[in-house]
C-alpha positions in Angstrom: 107.5 20.4 105.5 106.0 16.9 105.8 103.5 16.4 108.8 105.2 14.0 111.2 103.6 10.5 110.8 102.4 8.5 113.8 104.3 5.2 113.8 102.0 1.8 113.5 103.6 0.3 116.5 103.0 3.2 118.8 99.4 3.4 117.3 98.7 -0.1 118.2 99.6 0.5 121.9 97.7 3.6 122.0 94.7 2.1 120.4 94.8 -1.3 122.5 92.7 0.4 125.2 90.0 1.6 122.8 89.6 -1.5 121.1 89.1 -3.5 124.4 86.8 -1.1 125.8 84.6 -1.0 122.7 84.4 -4.8 122.5 83.5 -5.1 126.3 80.9 -2.4 125.9 79.5 -4.4 123.1 79.1 -7.3 125.0 77.6 -5.8 128.0 74.8 -4.2 125.7 74.2 -7.6 124.1 72.8 -6.3 120.8 70.8 -3.7 122.2 72.7 -1.0 120.1 70.9 -2.0 116.8 67.6 -1.6 118.5 68.4 1.5 120.2 69.9 3.2 117.1 67.1 1.8 114.6 64.2 3.8 113.1 61.7 4.6 115.9 58.4 3.4 115.5 56.5 6.7 116.1 58.8 8.8 113.9 57.5 9.8 110.5 59.2 7.9 107.8 60.4 9.1 104.3 57.5 10.2 102.5 55.0 10.2 105.7 56.1 13.3 107.4 59.2 14.8 105.7 58.7 17.3 103.1 59.9 16.1 99.6 63.2 17.9 98.4 62.2 17.9 94.9 59.2 20.2 95.7 60.4 22.1 98.6 57.7 23.2 101.4 58.9 26.9 101.4 56.9 30.2 101.6 55.8 31.3 98.2 57.6 34.3 97.3 54.6 36.5 96.7 52.9 35.3 99.8 56.3 36.4 101.9 56.5 39.7 100.1 52.7 40.6 100.7 53.4 39.6 104.4 56.2 41.7 104.7 54.5 44.7 103.1 51.5 44.2 105.4 53.7 44.2 108.4 55.6 47.4 107.2 52.6 49.4 106.9 52.0 52.2 109.7 49.0 51.5 111.6 46.6 54.6 112.6 46.8 55.6 116.2 43.6 55.1 118.2 42.1 58.3 119.4 42.8 57.3 122.8 46.2 56.3 122.5 48.0 59.8 122.8 51.7 59.9 123.2 53.2 61.2 126.6 56.0 63.6 127.0 56.2 62.8 130.7 59.2 61.2 132.1 58.5 58.5 134.9 55.7 60.4 135.8 57.7 63.2 137.3 56.5 65.8 135.1 59.5 66.6 133.2 59.1 67.4 129.4 60.5 65.9 126.4 63.5 68.5 125.9 64.6 67.8 129.8 64.3 63.9 128.9 66.4 64.2 125.9 69.0 66.2 127.9 69.4 63.4 130.5 70.3 60.3 128.2 72.9 57.9 128.9 74.6 59.4 132.1 77.3 56.9 132.8 78.7 53.1 132.6 79.2 52.7 136.1 77.5 49.6 137.5 73.9 49.9 138.8 74.9 48.2 142.1 77.1 50.8 142.9 74.4 53.6 142.5 74.1 55.6 139.2 77.1 58.3 138.8 76.2 62.1 139.9 78.0 63.2 136.9 75.4 64.9 134.7 78.1 65.8 132.0 77.9 62.2 131.2 74.9 62.8 129.0 76.8 64.9 126.3 79.6 62.1 126.5 77.3 59.4 125.7 75.5 61.6 122.9 79.1 62.3 121.4 79.6 58.3 121.5 76.9 57.1 119.4 74.3 59.6 118.5 76.3 60.5 115.5 75.1 59.5 112.0 76.0 56.0 111.3 77.6 55.2 107.9 77.2 56.8 104.5 75.3 53.8 103.6 72.9 54.3 106.3 72.6 58.2 105.6 75.4 59.9 107.3 78.9 59.7 109.0 79.4 57.1 111.6 79.2 58.1 115.5 82.4 59.6 116.6 83.3 57.0 119.5 86.2 55.9 121.2 86.8 52.3 120.4 87.6 49.8 123.2 90.8 47.8 122.9 88.7 44.7 122.3 86.9 46.5 119.3 90.0 47.9 117.8 91.4 44.2 117.9 88.3 43.0 116.1 88.4 45.7 113.6 92.0 44.8 112.8 90.8 41.3 111.7 91.2 41.2 107.5 87.6 40.9 106.7 85.4 43.0 109.2 81.7 42.2 109.0 78.5 43.7 110.0 78.4 47.2 111.8 81.8 48.0 113.0 80.5 50.5 115.7 78.2 47.8 117.0 80.1 47.6 120.3 79.8 51.3 121.0 76.1 51.2 120.2 75.7 48.4 122.7 77.6 50.7 125.2 75.2 53.3 124.7 72.2 51.2 125.2 73.8 50.2 128.7 74.2 53.7 129.4 70.6 54.3 128.7 69.3 51.7 130.9 71.5 52.8 133.8 70.3 56.5 133.4 66.8 55.5 133.1 66.9 53.6 136.4 68.4 56.3 138.3 66.1 58.8 136.5 63.3 56.8 138.1 64.9 56.4 141.3 64.7 52.4 140.9 68.4 51.7 140.7 67.9 49.8 144.0 65.2 47.7 142.7 67.4 46.5 139.9 70.0 45.7 142.3 67.5 43.5 144.0 66.8 41.8 140.7 70.4 41.2 140.1 70.8 39.9 143.9 67.8 37.6 143.5 69.1 36.1 140.3 72.5 35.5 141.8 70.7 34.1 145.1 68.7 31.5 142.8 71.8 30.5 141.1 73.5 29.9 144.3 70.8 27.8 145.9 70.5 25.8 142.9 74.1 25.3 142.1 73.8 21.6 143.2 70.9 19.2 143.7 67.8 20.7 145.3 64.4 19.6 146.2 63.0 21.8 143.2 62.9 21.1 139.7 65.6 23.8 139.0 68.8 21.8 139.8 72.6 22.7 138.9 73.5 19.8 137.0 74.9 20.6 133.6 75.3 24.2 134.4 77.8 26.2 132.4 79.8 28.9 134.2 79.4 31.4 131.2 75.6 31.3 131.5 76.0 31.6 135.3 78.0 34.9 135.0 75.9 36.4 132.2 72.6 36.0 134.3 74.5 37.6 137.1 75.5 40.5 135.0 72.5 41.4 133.0 73.6 45.0 131.9 77.1 43.6 130.8 75.8 40.7 129.0 74.9 42.2 125.7 78.3 43.5 125.4 79.6 40.1 125.9 77.2 38.6 123.4 77.9 41.1 120.7 81.7 40.4 121.0 81.2 36.7 121.1 79.0 36.5 118.0 81.2 38.6 116.1 84.4 36.7 117.2 82.8 33.3 116.2 81.7 34.5 112.8 85.0 36.1 111.9 86.5 33.0 113.1 84.4 30.6 110.9 85.4 33.1 107.7 88.9 31.7 107.9 89.0 29.0 105.3 92.4 27.6 106.5 91.8 27.5 110.5 88.2 28.7 110.8 86.8 25.2 112.2 89.9 25.1 114.6 89.2 28.6 116.0 85.5 28.2 116.3 86.2 24.9 118.3 88.6 26.7 120.6 85.8 29.3 121.3 83.2 26.5 122.0 85.9 24.8 124.3 85.7 27.8 126.4 82.0 28.1 126.7 81.6 24.5 127.5 84.1 25.0 130.5 86.9 23.2 128.6 90.3 24.6 128.3 90.6 27.1 125.6 93.8 27.0 123.9 95.0 28.8 120.9 94.4 26.6 117.4 97.6 24.7 116.3 99.1 26.4 113.1 97.8 24.9 110.0 99.6 22.1 108.9 101.5 22.4 105.4 100.1 20.2 102.7 101.9 20.6 99.4 101.0 17.4 97.6 98.1 14.8 97.2 100.0 12.2 99.2 100.9 14.7 102.1 97.3 15.2 102.2 96.6 11.5 102.6 98.9 11.3 105.3 97.2 14.3 107.1 93.9 12.5 106.7 95.4 9.2 108.2 97.3 11.0 111.0 93.7 13.1 111.9 91.9 9.8 112.1 94.3 8.3 114.4 94.7 11.3 116.8 90.7 11.5 116.8 90.6 7.9 117.7 93.2 8.2 120.5 91.2 11.0 122.1 88.0 9.4 121.8 89.6 6.4 123.8 90.5 8.7 126.6 87.1 10.3 126.7 85.4 7.1 127.7 88.1 6.0 130.1 86.4 7.5 133.2 83.3 5.2 132.3 82.6 1.7 133.2 81.6 -0.8 130.6 77.9 -0.8 131.8 78.0 2.9 131.8 79.0 2.9 128.2 76.1 0.4 127.5 73.8 2.6 129.3 74.6 5.6 127.3 74.6 3.8 124.0 71.4 2.1 124.5 69.5 5.1 126.0 70.8 8.4 124.4 68.8 8.3 121.2 65.4 7.0 122.6 65.3 9.1 126.0 66.8 12.2 124.5 65.1 12.3 121.0 62.6 9.7 119.7 60.3 9.3 122.6 59.6 13.0 122.7 57.2 15.5 120.9 57.7 18.4 123.2 60.8 20.7 123.6 60.9 21.8 127.1 61.5 18.4 128.8 61.7 14.8 128.3 59.1 11.7 128.4 61.4 9.9 130.8 63.0 12.5 133.0 64.6 10.3 135.3 66.6 8.3 133.0 67.5 11.6 131.1 69.0 13.1 134.6 71.1 9.8 134.8 72.2 10.2 131.1 73.3 13.8 131.9 75.3 12.7 134.8 77.2 10.1 132.7 78.0 12.9 130.1 79.2 14.9 133.1 81.6 11.9 134.1 82.8 11.5 130.5 86.1 13.1 129.9 84.7 15.9 128.0 87.9 17.6 127.2 89.2 14.6 125.5 86.0 14.3 123.6 86.3 17.7 122.4 90.0 17.1 121.5 88.7 14.2 119.5 86.8 16.6 117.2 89.5 19.1 117.3 92.1 16.4 115.9 90.0 16.4 112.6 89.7 20.2 112.1 93.0 20.4 109.8 90.9 18.4 107.4 88.8 21.3 106.7 91.3 23.7 105.4 90.5 24.3 101.7 94.2 23.8 100.9 94.2 20.4 102.1 90.9 19.6 100.2 92.2 20.9 96.9 95.4 18.6 97.3 93.0 15.7 97.9 91.1 16.6 94.7 94.5 16.4 92.6 94.7 12.5 93.7 95.3 10.2 90.8 91.8 8.9 89.4 93.5 5.8 88.2 93.0 2.5 89.6 90.0 0.1 90.4 89.5 -1.8 93.4 86.2 -3.6 94.6 84.8 -2.3 98.2 81.8 -3.7 99.7 78.8 -1.2 99.8 80.2 0.9 97.0 78.6 1.0 93.4 80.8 2.7 90.9 84.7 3.0 90.7 87.0 2.7 93.8 90.4 3.8 92.9 92.1 3.2 96.0 91.8 1.7 99.6 94.4 2.3 102.3 94.2 0.2 105.4 95.5 2.1 108.4 95.5 1.3 112.2 92.4 3.6 112.5 90.6 2.0 109.9 90.5 1.8 106.1 90.4 4.8 103.9 88.4 4.6 100.5 88.9 6.8 97.7 86.1 6.9 95.0 86.6 7.9 91.5 85.6 11.1 89.7 82.3 9.3 88.1 79.2 9.1 89.8 79.2 6.6 92.8 76.8 5.3 95.3 77.8 4.6 99.0 76.0 2.5 101.4 78.0 3.7 104.3 76.6 1.2 107.0 77.7 -1.5 104.7 81.3 -0.7 104.4 82.8 -2.6 107.3 86.2 -1.4 108.5 85.9 2.0 106.6 86.6 5.1 108.6 87.3 7.6 105.7 85.5 8.0 102.4 87.2 10.6 99.9 85.2 11.0 96.6 87.0 12.7 93.9 84.0 14.1 91.9 80.7 13.3 90.4 77.0 13.4 91.4 77.1 10.8 94.1 74.6 9.3 96.5 75.4 8.6 100.2 73.0 6.3 102.5 73.2 6.4 106.2 76.6 6.5 107.6 75.7 6.1 111.4 78.4 7.1 113.9 78.2 5.3 117.4 80.0 3.1 119.7 80.4 0.4 116.8 82.3 3.0 114.4 83.2 5.8 116.8 84.8 8.0 114.0 83.8 8.5 110.4 84.9 11.3 108.0 83.3 11.7 104.5 85.0 14.1 102.0 83.2 14.8 98.7 85.5 16.9 96.3 82.9 17.7 93.6 79.4 17.3 91.9 76.0 17.8 93.3 75.2 15.0 95.6 72.5 13.7 97.6 72.6 12.4 101.3 69.9 10.3 102.5 69.4 8.7 106.0 66.4 7.1 108.1 68.7 6.4 111.1 70.2 8.8 113.7 73.7 10.0 113.9 74.2 10.5 110.3 75.5 13.1 107.6 78.2 14.6 109.9 76.6 13.6 113.2 77.4 11.2 116.1 75.9 9.5 119.0 78.8 8.7 121.4 81.0 9.2 118.5 82.7 11.7 116.3 81.6 12.5 112.6 82.8 15.0 109.9 81.3 15.5 106.5 83.0 18.0 104.1 81.5 18.7 100.8 83.5 20.9 98.6 81.2 22.0 95.5 77.9 21.4 94.0 74.2 21.8 94.6 73.6 19.2 97.4 70.6 17.6 99.2 70.8 16.4 102.6 67.8 14.6 103.9 67.5 12.9 107.2 65.3 12.5 110.3 67.0 12.4 113.9 70.4 13.6 114.7 71.9 14.7 111.6 73.4 17.2 109.7 76.2 18.5 112.0 74.6 17.3 115.4 75.5 15.0 118.3 74.4 13.3 121.4 77.5 13.0 123.8 80.1 13.4 121.2 81.0 15.6 118.0 79.3 16.2 114.7 80.8 18.6 111.9 79.1 19.2 108.6 80.8 21.7 106.3 79.5 22.6 103.0 81.8 25.0 100.7 79.7 26.2 97.9 76.5 25.7 96.0 72.7 26.1 96.5 72.1 23.3 99.2 69.0 21.9 100.7 69.2 20.5 104.3 65.9 18.6 105.5 65.6 16.9 109.0 63.3 16.1 111.7 64.7 16.4 115.4 68.1 17.5 116.7 69.3 18.5 113.3 71.5 21.4 111.7 74.0 22.2 114.2 72.5 20.9 117.4 74.7 19.5 120.2 73.6 18.1 123.3 76.7 16.7 125.6 79.2 18.0 122.9 79.7 20.1 120.0 77.5 20.2 116.7 78.6 22.7 114.0 77.0 23.2 110.4 78.7 25.6 108.4 77.7 26.7 104.7 80.0 28.9 103.0 78.0 30.0 100.0 74.9 29.6 98.1 71.2 30.2 98.6 70.4 27.5 100.9 67.2 26.2 102.5 67.1 24.6 106.1 64.1 22.6 107.1 63.7 21.3 110.7 60.6 20.3 113.0 62.1 20.5 116.3 65.4 21.1 118.2 67.7 22.5 115.3 69.4 25.2 113.4 71.9 26.3 116.1 70.5 24.6 119.4 72.8 23.9 122.4 71.3 21.3 124.9 72.7 20.3 128.2 76.4 20.6 128.0 76.1 21.3 124.3 77.4 23.9 121.8 75.3 24.2 118.8 76.1 26.3 115.7 74.6 27.0 112.3 76.5 29.6 110.6 75.8 30.4 106.8 78.3 33.0 105.5 76.5 34.3 102.4 73.6 34.0 100.1 69.7 34.6 100.3 68.7 31.7 102.6 65.4 30.4 104.1 65.3 29.0 107.5 62.1 26.9 108.6 61.7 25.4 112.0 58.5 23.7 113.3 55.2 23.0 111.7 54.7 19.1 113.0 54.4 18.8 116.7 51.8 20.7 118.6 52.9 23.1 121.3 53.1 22.1 124.8 51.2 25.2 125.9 47.8 23.6 124.6 47.8 21.7 127.8 48.5 24.7 129.9 46.0 26.5 131.9 45.9 29.4 129.2 46.3 27.5 126.0 47.5 29.1 122.8 47.4 27.4 119.3 50.6 26.6 117.5 53.6 24.2 116.9 56.9 23.5 118.9 59.8 25.0 117.3 63.1 25.2 119.4 65.4 26.3 116.6 67.7 29.2 115.2 70.1 30.2 118.0 68.5 28.4 121.2 70.2 27.6 124.4 67.6 25.1 125.9 67.7 23.2 129.1 65.3 20.3 129.7 62.8 21.1 132.4 63.3 19.0 135.7 66.4 17.2 133.8 69.3 19.6 133.3 70.4 23.1 132.6 70.9 24.5 129.1 73.9 24.9 126.7 74.8 27.5 124.0 72.8 27.7 121.0 73.8 29.9 118.2 72.5 30.8 114.5 74.7 33.3 112.3 74.2 34.6 108.9 76.7 36.6 106.9 74.6 38.4 104.6 71.8 38.2 101.9 68.1 38.9 102.1 67.1 35.9 104.3 63.8 34.6 105.7 63.3 32.9 109.0 60.2 31.2 109.9 60.0 29.6 113.4 57.3 28.5 115.8 57.4 28.5 119.5 60.7 29.3 121.4 62.9 30.0 118.7 65.3 32.6 117.3 67.9 34.1 119.6 66.4 32.7 122.8 67.1 30.9 126.1 65.0 28.4 128.1 65.7 26.8 131.4 69.5 28.0 132.3 70.2 28.2 128.7 71.8 31.0 126.4 70.9 31.5 122.9 72.4 33.7 120.3 71.0 35.0 116.8 72.8 37.2 114.4 72.3 38.3 111.0 75.1 40.6 109.6 73.6 42.0 106.7 70.7 42.2 104.3 67.0 42.9 104.2 65.7 40.1 106.4 62.2 38.8 107.2 61.6 37.1 110.7 58.0 35.8 109.9 57.2 34.3 113.4 54.9 31.3 112.9 55.7 29.1 110.1 53.4 29.7 107.2 53.0 26.0 106.2 52.9 22.9 108.0 56.4 20.9 108.2 55.3 18.5 105.2 54.2 21.5 103.0 50.5 21.1 103.6 48.3 23.8 104.9 48.6 24.4 108.8 46.2 22.8 111.2 47.0 25.4 113.8 46.4 29.2 113.3 49.4 31.5 113.0 50.5 31.9 116.5 54.1 32.4 117.8 55.1 32.4 121.4 58.6 33.3 122.7 60.8 34.3 120.0 63.3 36.9 118.8 65.7 37.7 121.3 63.9 36.4 124.6 64.6 34.6 127.8 62.4 32.3 129.6 62.8 30.6 133.0 66.5 31.4 134.3 67.8 32.1 130.9 69.4 34.6 128.4 68.6 35.2 124.8 70.2 37.6 122.5 69.2 38.6 118.8 71.3 41.1 116.8 70.9 42.5 113.3 73.5 44.6 111.9 72.1 45.9 108.7 69.1 46.1 106.3 65.5 46.9 106.5 64.2 43.9 108.6 60.7 42.6 110.0 60.6 41.0 113.3 57.2 39.1 113.8 55.6 37.2 116.8 52.3 36.8 118.6 53.2 37.2 122.5 56.1 37.1 124.7 58.6 37.8 122.1 60.7 40.4 120.5 62.9 41.5 123.3 61.2 39.7 126.1 61.9 38.1 129.4 59.8 35.8 131.5 60.8 34.5 135.0 64.1 35.6 136.4 65.4 36.0 132.7 66.8 38.4 130.3 66.0 39.0 126.4 67.7 41.6 124.3 67.0 42.5 120.6 69.3 45.1 119.1 69.2 46.2 115.5 71.9 48.6 114.4 70.5 50.0 111.3 68.0 50.1 108.8 64.1 51.1 108.3 62.6 48.1 110.5 59.3 46.7 111.5 58.3 45.0 114.8 55.2 43.2 115.8 54.7 41.6 119.3 55.3 42.4 122.6 58.2 44.5 122.2 61.0 45.4 125.0 58.7 43.6 127.9 59.7 42.5 131.1 57.6 39.8 133.1 57.8 37.7 136.4 61.2 39.3 137.3 62.5 39.9 134.0 64.6 42.1 131.9 63.3 42.7 128.3 65.1 45.0 125.9 64.6 46.0 122.4 67.1 48.6 121.1 67.1 50.2 117.4 69.7 52.5 116.3 69.0 54.4 113.0 66.3 54.3 110.5 62.5 54.9 110.2 61.1 52.4 112.3 57.4 51.0 112.8 56.3 49.2 116.1 52.9 47.5 115.7 50.4 46.7 118.6 50.4 48.5 121.6 52.9 46.8 124.0 56.2 48.8 123.5 58.3 48.9 126.9 55.9 47.6 129.2 56.8 46.3 132.6 54.1 44.9 134.6 53.9 45.9 138.3 52.7 42.5 139.5 54.6 39.2 139.9 53.1 36.0 141.1 56.2 33.7 140.4 58.5 35.4 142.9 58.3 37.7 146.1 58.2 41.4 145.9 60.1 43.3 146.7 62.8 40.8 147.1 62.8 40.0 143.6 63.3 43.5 142.4 60.6 43.9 139.8 60.1 43.9 136.2 61.9 45.9 133.6 61.1 46.5 130.2 62.7 49.1 127.4 62.2 50.0 124.0 64.9 52.5 123.1 65.0 53.8 119.5 67.7 56.2 118.1 67.3 58.2 114.8 64.4 58.5 112.3 60.8 59.0 112.0 59.2 55.9 114.1 55.6 55.1 114.5 54.5 53.5 117.6 51.3 51.5 118.2 50.9 52.6 121.6 50.9 56.5 120.5 54.0 57.7 121.8 55.8 60.5 119.8 59.2 60.8 118.4 61.8 62.3 120.7 59.9 61.6 123.9 60.6 59.8 127.0 57.6 57.5 128.4 56.7 55.4 131.2 55.0 52.3 130.4 52.6 50.2 132.8 54.9 50.8 135.8 58.4 52.5 136.8 60.1 49.8 135.3 58.7 50.1 131.8 60.5 52.7 129.2 59.6 53.7 125.9 62.7 56.3 124.9 62.8 57.8 121.4 65.7 60.1 120.6 67.3 61.6 117.6 70.7 60.9 116.4 73.2 63.6 116.0 72.7 65.9 113.3 68.8 65.1 113.2 66.5 68.0 113.9 65.6 68.1 117.5 62.9 70.5 117.2 59.9 68.1 117.7 61.8 67.4 121.1 61.0 70.9 122.3 57.4 70.6 121.8 55.9 70.5 125.2 52.9 68.1 125.5 50.4 67.5 128.5 48.9 64.5 126.8 49.6 61.1 128.4 50.6 57.9 126.6 48.5 54.8 126.2 49.0 52.2 128.6 50.8 54.3 131.3 
């Protein structure tokens, strides 16, 4: 069936408002747009700060291997760090502690359940051996309806019993709180978080305000024990959606809409495309639908408000800033966020969704069969152009299969570029009010995309942009707002094959502030390089996603801007990061959004500096998940951004499953022997009315940092299921008894958990295997348990020694 075309007469009527609005806004701006969107004076230009792509600035393999090996070595226990088998200071021995694990899933605020038989139920639920690959049978658990539905997907990914393992984690926390008699303290912790959310839901006299606050974030912070189950289901559902090569983008956008408080609806059925000409008709129809939706998005704004956004979005939200936690001009930033809230965000999202059918592989394959015959001249293009089609939504230019060069900003009136093949080069391609919708589709060859202006390579500033590259080893090099990113709009970049390189500066590689920014790489061994705000970052009203489906990938974030804690009362060395699954608000400006980084498999390397990798900051929510492979999370970047030696010593603060300042962060790893490294406030950590979770579902893993800690009214959790694991340092499961940011007992206290199931584990604090330990205060737990089938004889050895740091 051929798609129903939209008739030109109807189009002209629908687009008339758009053209009038755009023209009026441009007049109001009076030429300010070119200045606002130009090269910032303080940004490193090509060759001055950006690493070259011909000689990538990456970790030397020998150095990375040596680093990983060093971190996996088991440290010798200090003589005064003797393990404790006393649970909560009550005098119970370790065998008694094992018998009381995970009693019930009942809510803490209702009081822990009195049914002691729930211990056996929890043990049967997830203590069984995992998979044959991990060394035994899977836990015998009863799947929930949601888990059963997920496992019905055609290509299940990751650990199939992850949901049950997270349920076991929840039960352990509930049982531990009851065991220590501190469930009332935890209830106060939850109520205090709800009080802070309620009291700041609108404008307030403090720097914590309710503007741009998302309801899902609000729900998760009010329900910290349910949060990891929802986070696990969300990351699996999102990745499973992206795997669909026909409707993956549409499905992902539907999920994003719900998280952004927009109406979620089922994606439209894929439009059948049976010929090259039908594919061209689809391109024209999608282009026009997107532009119509874009005009609806701007309708609530006046011409002067549109001018304010266009002139200020980039300089205020990006180029003026060298720290990630706030803005240089906070007052103007709040004004911009107010205007983004006034914008018809549902219509803007619909403008992105209108382009989703173009991402279907079958549509691209039909476009690739277009006739290469013909030759027309098009301004801004070097090489053969076989066809130009003028439509009410702008011109469609079709480049030939030979090598072409496109100067996209010198192609007036062109809204779509389709290239049939060849090793092509693309320069710039800005998307903003002057050209609100741009689609670039490259169907073959190893291509190079270069840009120095903001809003390029599938990115938009108050606009909608899509870049699809079907094959080849491609290089994407840009500075700010690039590679599937947006400021008040939508940006999509999908690369379908090849070993690709992405290099950018700020707000790049799946970053969104006021809209949706998505970068999907479907195959190949890829390299991602950014300095700040990128790689799956969701700023205020933003949903940012980076999903790499396969390959051995290398992610680098940081290494350029000195961290803001150098000016703190307790300065620490290092660089800004703000990358890799970060939901980041802007302090004293606006609440954060949703940031996600997902990786489907392969032995990956993650380098990141401050506030990165599965974290939330200032009322934001961040997620990181790696579904397979032996992964190295190195913590601090090993070299500077431009490939030179670091000027700062290795130091990483806030990383790997953390929440900071009324935020939540989640990190999941499904399989493989993995390393997690940081320095302080990291690896399952929470600070200041926040929640942080790190969950590893299998493999022999190594952890370095302050593992499973809560501070300043925080809940920090590290959960490891199966494997022989090593925990370096002495900080496992600590929860400070003191709080200076909030009033005790009103805020409830601090809660820190390290919970490890199975294997022979080593703890730097001196805790023994199969023991139950109190750490720092009654809210600090280090719980080590065997899996079903593993010997428990060590659990029955009674020790009178006390653990280090108790």
